[in-house]
N, C-alpha and C positions, 0 to 999 in steps of 0.2 A: 309522915308516918310510916315507915320501912315494912316491907313485907315481912312477918316469920313465919308464918307457916305456908308449912309444904302443901308439893302437888298429894300424896298420898292422906296425910292429916286433914286437907280442906275436906277431903271424903268424907271420910271418917266422919267429920264434926259435919258436915253438912247432911249425912246420910244419918246417925242419931238423931241432929236437932228434926228432920221428918219424922222419926219412930217414937221420938217423945212426946210430939206433938197432936200426933194420931192418937198414939196412944192413953193421952187426957183427954180427944174427943170421943175415945169408944169411953175409957170411962167416967167422962162427964166431968170431970178433974181441972181444979186451975193448974194443977201441978204439973200436964205438960203445956203450960208458960214458957217452961223454965226449959223448951226443949228452941224456945229465940235462941238464948245465949249460944251456941254451937254453934248452929246455925248462921245469924249473923256474921260470929266468926271464923266461919268456913267461910261463907263469901265475899267479905274483904280481906281475906289474906294474913289478919293483922290480929294480935293475943293481947290484951294486957297483963295478962295474967305471967305471961314466957318476961316481960319488961323485967323486976326488983333480980329475976334469976340468971337471966340473960341468955336463955334456951332460945332456937331459931330453928326452924325444921324444914326453911328454906333454899333450898340450893341455889336460888339465884342471889342470895347473901354471901355465900360461901365466896359465888364466885367474884365479885365486888371488895368482897376482903383483899383476893390473891392481887390482884391488879394494883 
């Protein structure tokens, strides 16, 4: 499993996931559970939604292709 989520993208995902979870707790709603998805994908650095489109925001993959 190659990483396809870069540094800025990872930070935004983790931040958004934490905010979504916190808002879910605040409003006592199960919708906050959705925040686990960006938190998880940001933590591991891989997003399955990027695969069909061939998207990668990871600079490390771009460097590997040059070699």
